[in-house]
C-alpha positions, 0 to 999 in steps of 0.5 A: 500500500505504501509503495502505491504512493510512489507509483508514478507509471500513470503520471509519467505516461500522462506527462509524456502524452501532454508533451507529445500533444503540445509538440504536435500542435506547437512545434519547438521554436514556434511558441515565440511567434507573435502573429495572430494565427500562432496566438490562436494555435497556442490558445488551442494547445493550452485548452487541450493540454490543460484539459487533459491534465484536469481530466486526469487529476480529477479521475486519479488521486494525486498525492504531493509526490505525484503532482511534483513528478508530473510537473517536473517530468513535463518541464524537463521534457519540454526543455529537452524538446527545445522550447524556450525557458520562459515558455516552459516555466509558464506552461509548467506553472499553469500545469501545476495550478490546474492539477492542484485545483482538481483536488478532491475534497 
């Protein structure tokens, strides 16, 4: 039972899927574009990524360790993919906020 607290297999899979979805919608380097079309793409990517994260957090009880693991894995995967540090920090912060706000009472 105690070991389940540290089991992050599902969390890792979700983080990888979120990064994959983001990379398919907004390739690394394109997040810095300032045109209207790219802004719309980013907005749609935000909705998709954070929507999936919210659904996962709502359906799975996440302890502090799993929330931190999700945010950390997401952050490092984005950095390794080549996204800008500022964008990665913003996305990671938003992801952590979404996941934290989905705590069950």
